[in-house]
TIMI-2910 file (N, C-alpha, C, CB; in pm, 1 decimal, decimal comma, always signed):
<rs>
+----------+----------+----------+----------+----------+----------+----------+----------+----------+----------+----------+----------+------+
!      n_x !      n_y !      n_z !     ca_x !     ca_y !     ca_z !      c_x !      c_y !      c_z !     cb_x !     cb_y !     cb_z ! resn !
+----------+----------+----------+----------+----------+----------+----------+----------+----------+----------+----------+----------+------+
!  -1699,4 !   -901,3 !   +895,7 !  -1601,9 !   -941,5 !   +793,3 !  -1451,0 !   -865,4 !   +877,7 !  -1653,8 !   -867,5 !   +611,1 !  Met !
!  -1363,4 !   -978,6 !   +822,4 !  -1204,6 !   -967,5 !   +940,8 !  -1130,6 !   -912,4 !   +831,9 !  -1109,3 !  -1142,9 !  +1020,7 !  Arg !
!  -1038,7 !   -794,6 !   +835,5 !   -956,8 !   -712,7 !   +784,9 !   -834,1 !   -810,6 !   +731,0 !   -922,0 !   -602,8 !   +890,6 !  Ser !
!   -814,0 !   -781,1 !   +609,5 !   -684,4 !   -831,0 !   +605,5 !   -521,9 !   -792,1 !   +674,9 !   -679,3 !   -824,1 !   +489,0 !  Met !
!   -457,7 !   -863,4 !   +744,4 !   -320,5 !   -802,6 !   +820,3 !   -221,6 !   -758,1 !   +739,3 !   -247,5 !   -900,6 !   +906,6 !  Asn !
!   -160,5 !   -678,4 !   +696,8 !    -37,8 !   -632,9 !   +676,5 !    +64,6 !   -623,3 !   +799,5 !    -57,1 !   -512,2 !   +618,7 !  Leu !
!   +202,8 !   -583,9 !   +715,5 !   +314,4 !   -563,3 !   +792,2 !   +412,3 !   -459,6 !   +786,1 !   +371,8 !   -655,5 !   +783,4 !  Thr !
!   +374,2 !   -293,2 !   +880,3 !   +424,3 !   -201,1 !   +880,8 !   +524,1 !   -195,9 !   +913,7 !   +381,2 !   -142,2 !   +915,3 !  Ala !
!   +674,8 !   -174,7 !   +859,6 !   +711,4 !   -166,1 !   +960,2 !   +839,4 !    -25,0 !   +954,8 !   +746,0 !   -313,7 !   +996,5 !  Val !
!   +849,7 !     -8,7 !  +1071,5 !   +983,3 !   +156,5 !  +1116,3 !  +1073,2 !   +147,0 !  +1173,1 !   +953,3 !   +276,3 !  +1205,2 !  Phe !
!  +1118,2 !   +203,9 !  +1084,8 !  +1333,7 !   +236,3 !  +1132,8 !  +1337,7 !   +326,9 !  +1193,8 !  +1467,9 !   +281,1 !  +1014,0 !  Met !
!  +1392,5 !   +348,5 !  +1280,5 !  +1434,0 !   +505,2 !  +1370,8 !  +1579,1 !   +528,9 !  +1304,3 !  +1452,3 !   +489,0 !  +1585,0 !  Lys !
!  +1553,9 !   +673,7 !  +1258,3 !  +1688,2 !   +699,7 !  +1141,1 !  +1684,4 !   +847,7 !  +1205,4 !  +1655,6 !   +682,2 !   +923,4 !  Val !
!  +1818,3 !   +893,6 !  +1225,3 !  +1851,4 !  +1047,9 !  +1271,2 !  +1744,1 !  +1118,8 !  +1239,1 !  +1976,1 !  +1119,8 !  +1204,5 !  Pro !
!  +1687,2 !  +1138,6 !  +1083,2 !  +1578,9 !  +1227,6 !  +1086,8 !  +1495,7 !  +1158,0 !  +1120,7 !  +1543,2 !  +1296,3 !   +983,5 !  Glu !
!  +1418,0 !  +1049,4 !  +1118,5 !  +1274,4 !  +1070,4 !  +1218,6 !  +1271,3 !   +912,5 !  +1197,8 !  +1104,9 !  +1187,0 !  +1154,0 !  Gly !
!  +1173,5 !   +832,6 !  +1154,7 !  +1160,2 !   +718,4 !  +1064,3 !  +1146,2 !   +653,8 !   +925,4 !  +1101,9 !   +691,9 !  +1092,3 !  Tyr !
!  +1183,4 !   +620,6 !   +878,3 !  +1114,4 !   +566,0 !   +710,2 !  +1051,1 !   +438,1 !   +818,9 !  +1269,3 !   +498,4 !   +524,8 !  Val !
!   +931,6 !   +419,0 !   +762,1 !   +829,6 !   +321,1 !   +746,4 !   +806,5 !   +276,7 !   +550,1 !   +676,2 !   +403,9 !   +830,4 !  Ala !
!   +765,8 !   +117,8 !   +535,0 !   +706,7 !    +54,0 !   +430,5 !   +590,2 !    -68,5 !   +458,4 !   +821,2 !     +3,4 !   +357,3 !  Phe !
!   +559,2 !   -132,1 !   +376,6 !   +457,8 !   -219,8 !   +388,8 !   +531,7 !   -320,6 !   +328,3 !   +322,1 !   -184,5 !   +331,1 !  Ile !
!   +558,5 !   -490,6 !   +423,3 !   +648,3 !   -544,6 !   +370,0 !   +535,3 !   -603,1 !   +225,5 !   +733,2 !   -654,4 !   +483,9 !  Glu !
!   +451,0 !   -672,5 !   +268,9 !   +386,2 !   -752,2 !   +120,4 !   +316,7 !   -635,7 !    +58,9 !   +257,6 !   -897,4 !   +145,6 !  Glu !
!   +384,1 !   -512,0 !    +53,6 !   +305,1 !   -406,3 !    -19,3 !   +420,7 !   -330,7 !    -93,6 !   +211,3 !   -303,7 !    +85,4 !  Leu !
!   +506,1 !   -411,5 !   -245,6 !   +616,2 !   -317,4 !   -259,7 !   +596,9 !   -210,5 !   -303,6 !   +704,4 !   -351,6 !   -323,1 !  Pro !
!   +667,2 !   -109,1 !   -321,7 !   +654,3 !    +44,4 !   -332,4 !   +582,2 !   +119,1 !   -222,9 !   +583,3 !    +78,6 !   -456,6 !  Asp !
!   +477,5 !   +101,0 !   -112,5 !   +436,6 !   +167,5 !    -38,0 !   +550,9 !   +188,5 !    +69,0 !   +319,3 !   +118,7 !     -4,3 !  Ala !
!   +640,1 !   +284,2 !    +63,0 !   +691,8 !   +335,0 !   +163,9 !   +711,8 !   +501,0 !   +181,8 !   +802,7 !   +267,6 !   +167,4 !  Asn !
!   +717,5 !   +487,9 !   +288,4 !   +750,4 !   +627,6 !   +291,1 !   +843,0 !   +678,3 !   +421,2 !   +613,9 !   +703,0 !   +288,0 !  Thr !
!   +848,4 !   +826,7 !   +466,9 !   +900,4 !   +840,5 !   +625,1 !   +866,8 !   +981,3 !   +671,8 !  +1074,0 !   +817,3 !   +644,4 !  Gln !
!   +839,6 !  +1002,3 !   +838,8 !   +807,4 !  +1088,1 !   +879,9 !   +908,2 !  +1141,8 !   +914,2 !   +730,4 !  +1077,2 !   +945,1 !  Gly !
!   +894,2 !  +1276,8 !  +1039,6 !  +1012,8 !  +1287,4 !  +1157,2 !   +961,1 !  +1276,3 !  +1249,4 !  +1094,8 !  +1398,5 !  +1178,7 !  Ala !
!   +834,8 !  +1176,7 !  +1264,3 !   +770,8 !  +1122,3 !  +1420,1 !   +706,5 !   +969,4 !  +1406,3 !   +626,1 !  +1237,7 !  +1479,4 !  Thr !
!   +720,7 !   +872,2 !  +1460,1 !   +640,6 !   +777,2 !  +1407,5 !   +483,5 !   +807,4 !  +1413,1 !   +673,8 !   +656,1 !  +1475,7 !  Leu !
!   +428,4 !   +840,5 !  +1501,3 !   +251,9 !   +883,0 !  +1428,6 !   +216,8 !   +983,4 !  +1235,3 !   +175,9 !  +1036,8 !  +1586,5 !  Asp !
!   +399,4 !  +1025,8 !  +1229,6 !   +357,2 !  +1113,7 !  +1082,5 !   +397,8 !   +981,7 !   +985,5 !   +474,2 !  +1293,7 !  +1039,8 !  Glu !
!   +492,3 !   +881,6 !  +1053,8 !   +528,4 !   +810,7 !   +969,4 !   +387,1 !   +727,8 !   +931,6 !   +650,5 !   +737,9 !  +1017,6 !  Ala !
!   +364,8 !   +696,0 !  +1004,1 !   +240,0 !   +593,2 !  +1043,2 !   +112,0 !   +622,7 !   +916,6 !   +169,2 !   +639,9 !  +1232,0 !  Arg !
!    +87,8 !   +811,6 !   +904,0 !    +13,8 !   +826,3 !   +835,9 !    +32,3 !   +853,5 !   +723,1 !    -39,3 !   +876,0 !   +871,5 !  Glu !
!   +171,0 !   +888,5 !   +712,4 !   +217,6 !   +855,9 !   +537,6 !   +202,8 !   +757,8 !   +478,9 !   +340,8 !   +859,5 !   +499,6 !  Asn !
!   +243,5 !   +629,1 !   +548,8 !   +211,0 !   +489,3 !   +485,1 !    +89,5 !   +459,4 !   +507,9 !   +287,9 !   +376,6 !   +529,9 !  Leu !
!     -4,0 !   +538,8 !   +472,8 !   -139,8 !   +509,4 !   +527,8 !   -175,3 !   +548,4 !   +347,7 !   -216,0 !   +625,5 !   +693,5 !  Lys !
!   -113,7 !   +689,9 !   +302,6 !    -96,5 !   +783,2 !   +238,8 !    -72,6 !   +719,2 !   +144,9 !    -24,8 !   +870,4 !   +272,7 !  Glu !
!    +79,7 !   +652,6 !   +166,0 !   +146,6 !   +570,2 !    +49,1 !    +70,1 !   +424,9 !     +1,2 !   +301,9 !   +531,1 !   +102,1 !  Ala !
!    +13,3 !   +391,4 !    +78,9 !    -18,4 !   +268,5 !    +51,3 !   -143,7 !   +257,0 !    -53,8 !    -42,1 !   +204,2 !   +180,1 !  Ala !
!   -224,8 !   +393,0 !    -39,0 !   -348,9 !   +412,9 !   -102,1 !   -279,6 !   +447,6 !   -232,8 !   -454,4 !   +525,5 !    -34,1 !  Ala !
!   -203,4 !   +528,0 !   -240,9 !   -103,8 !   +536,4 !   -387,2 !    -84,7 !   +443,0 !   -455,5 !    +25,5 !   +568,3 !   -378,2 !  Leu !
!    +47,1 !   +337,8 !   -429,7 !     +9,1 !   +221,7 !   -472,4 !    -67,0 !   +127,9 !   -503,1 !    +31,2 !   +194,3 !   -449,4 !  Val !
!   -169,1 !   +124,0 !   -417,8 !   -329,8 !    +74,2 !   -522,5 !   -371,6 !    +89,2 !   -637,7 !   -441,1 !   +120,4 !   -493,5 !  Leu !
!   -378,8 !   +268,8 !   -602,3 !   -455,4 !   +321,8 !   -716,9 !   -383,9 !   +346,3 !   -798,2 !   -528,9 !   +422,6 !   -705,1 !  Asp !
!   -192,9 !   +343,3 !   -848,3 !   -158,0 !   +353,7 !   -935,1 !   -112,3 !   +234,3 !  -1008,2 !    -98,2 !   +432,4 !   -917,8 !  Ala !
!   -182,2 !   +124,3 !   -910,0 !   -147,9 !    -34,9 !   -979,2 !   -259,8 !     -1,4 !  -1019,5 !   -118,9 !   -196,6 !   -899,6 !  Asn !
!   -375,9 !    -28,5 !  -1065,7 !   -489,0 !     -7,2 !  -1077,2 !   -562,0 !    +60,3 !  -1190,3 !   -504,2 !    +38,0 !   -987,2 !  Arg !
!   -470,6 !   +122,6 !  -1202,7 !   -465,4 !   +252,4 !  -1313,7 !   -351,3 !   +177,6 !  -1402,0 !   -409,0 !   +437,6 !  -1240,3 !  Ala !
!   -256,0 !   +148,8 !  -1381,3 !   -177,2 !    +65,5 !  -1524,4 !   -216,2 !    -41,7 !  -1545,3 !    -32,1 !    +34,0 !  -1526,3 !  Met !
!   -317,4 !   -132,9 !  -1506,8 !   -387,6 !   -238,3 !  -1495,8 !   -471,9 !   -210,1 !  -1628,4 !   -461,5 !   -253,8 !  -1354,5 !  Ala !
!   -603,0 !   -100,5 !  -1563,5 !   -684,1 !    -62,5 !  -1634,7 !   -635,5 !    -20,3 !  -1779,7 !   -741,8 !    +25,0 !  -1566,1 !  Gln !
!   -521,4 !    +74,3 !  -1778,2 !   -448,8 !   +117,0 !  -1920,8 !   -376,8 !    -15,3 !  -1969,4 !   -324,3 !   +252,2 !  -1901,6 !  Glu !
!   -353,6 !    -97,0 !  -1972,4 !   -303,0 !   -225,2 !  -2018,0 !   -434,8 !   -316,3 !  -2103,1 !   -242,5 !   -308,9 !  -1872,5 !  Ser !
!   -509,8 !   -317,6 !  -2001,1 !   -651,6 !   -415,8 !  -2032,4 !   -765,3 !   -322,1 !  -2123,8 !   -740,0 !   -467,4 !  -1858,2 !  Leu !
!   -701,1 !   -166,0 !  -2177,5 !   -797,3 !   -122,5 !  -2298,1 !   -843,5 !   -188,7 !  -2361,5 !   -764,4 !    -58,8 !  -2381,2 !  Glu !
!   -976,6 !   -220,9 !  -2416,6 !  -1015,7 !   -270,8 !  -2535,1 !   -987,8 !   -423,2 !  -2512,9 !   -941,3 !   -202,5 !  -2657,3 !  Gly !
!   -936,6 !   -496,4 !  -2379,5 !   -965,5 !   -598,1 !  -2427,8 !  -1038,0 !   -685,5 !  -2359,5 !   -877,7 !   -640,6 !  -2463,9 !  Ala !
!  -1121,3 !   -776,4 !  -2404,3 !  -1263,8 !   -818,1 !  -2307,5 !  -1212,2 !   -879,9 !  -2183,2 !  -1377,4 !   -940,7 !  -2383,7 !  Ala !
!  -1282,9 !   -808,0 !  -2061,2 !  -1240,8 !   -922,1 !  -1957,4 !  -1321,9 !   -911,5 !  -1811,9 !  -1069,9 !   -908,0 !  -1925,7 !  Val !
!  -1296,6 !   -998,4 !  -1757,0 !  -1422,5 !   -974,8 !  -1619,5 !  -1349,6 !   -913,0 !  -1527,1 !  -1496,6 !  -1121,1 !  -1535,9 !  Ile !
!  -1365,7 !   -808,2 !  -1452,8 !  -1371,7 !   -802,3 !  -1315,2 !  -1465,4 !   -813,5 !  -1195,1 !  -1337,5 !   -722,1 !  -1305,6 !  Arg !
!  -1393,7 !   -848,7 !  -1140,7 !  -1491,5 !   -894,9 !  -1023,7 !  -1376,6 !   -888,4 !   -860,5 !  -1561,0 !  -1095,9 !  -1072,7 !  Glu !
!  -1488,6 !   -874,8 !   -774,6 !  -1414,0 !   -876,9 !   -598,6 !  -1335,5 !   -954,8 !   -582,5 !  -1493,8 !   -909,6 !   -474,4 !  Thr !
!  -1240,0 !   -943,6 !   -512,2 !  -1134,2 !  -1030,2 !   -526,6 !  -1113,5 !  -1016,1 !   -360,7 !  -1002,8 !   -983,1 !   -643,5 !  Phe !
!  -1169,9 !  -1112,7 !   -253,1 !  -1125,4 !  -1097,0 !    -75,0 !  -1101,5 !  -1236,2 !    -70,2 !  -1258,1 !  -1036,4 !    +61,8 !  Val !
!   -967,7 !  -1205,1 !    -37,8 !   -842,2 !  -1243,0 !     +9,9 !   -881,2 !  -1255,1 !   +166,1 !   -718,6 !  -1133,0 !    -30,0 !  Leu !
!   -904,8 !  -1401,4 !   +206,5 !   -932,3 !  -1424,3 !   +347,7 !   -770,6 !  -1360,9 !   +425,5 !   -972,9 !  -1617,0 !   +374,5 !  Pro !
!   -834,5 !  -1303,8 !   +558,6 !   -776,2 !  -1305,5 !   +687,0 !   -737,9 !  -1393,7 !   +709,1 !   -829,6 !  -1279,9 !   +777,5 !  Ala !
!   -573,6 !  -1443,1 !   +753,0 !   -454,7 !  -1528,8 !   +804,6 !   -450,0 !  -1544,4 !   +946,2 !   -323,6 !  -1472,3 !   +765,9 !  Val !
+----------+----------+----------+----------+----------+----------+----------+----------+----------+----------+----------+----------+------+
</rs>
């Protein structure tokens, strides 16, 4: 199975690097080095997805819903 590719953006600033994912709002972070910013961005993306999942589950609590895996084809 192919992976879905997202766009990570790294911007050099005096303190190191600021990083975000274009397609995933709120997934942003920073790091003193590029490698640190990359690692922090992986964690930030996971946290955003977990938080969105929790908010969705909370807002749907008690509702009759169907949950299924959604596979987004890679482009």
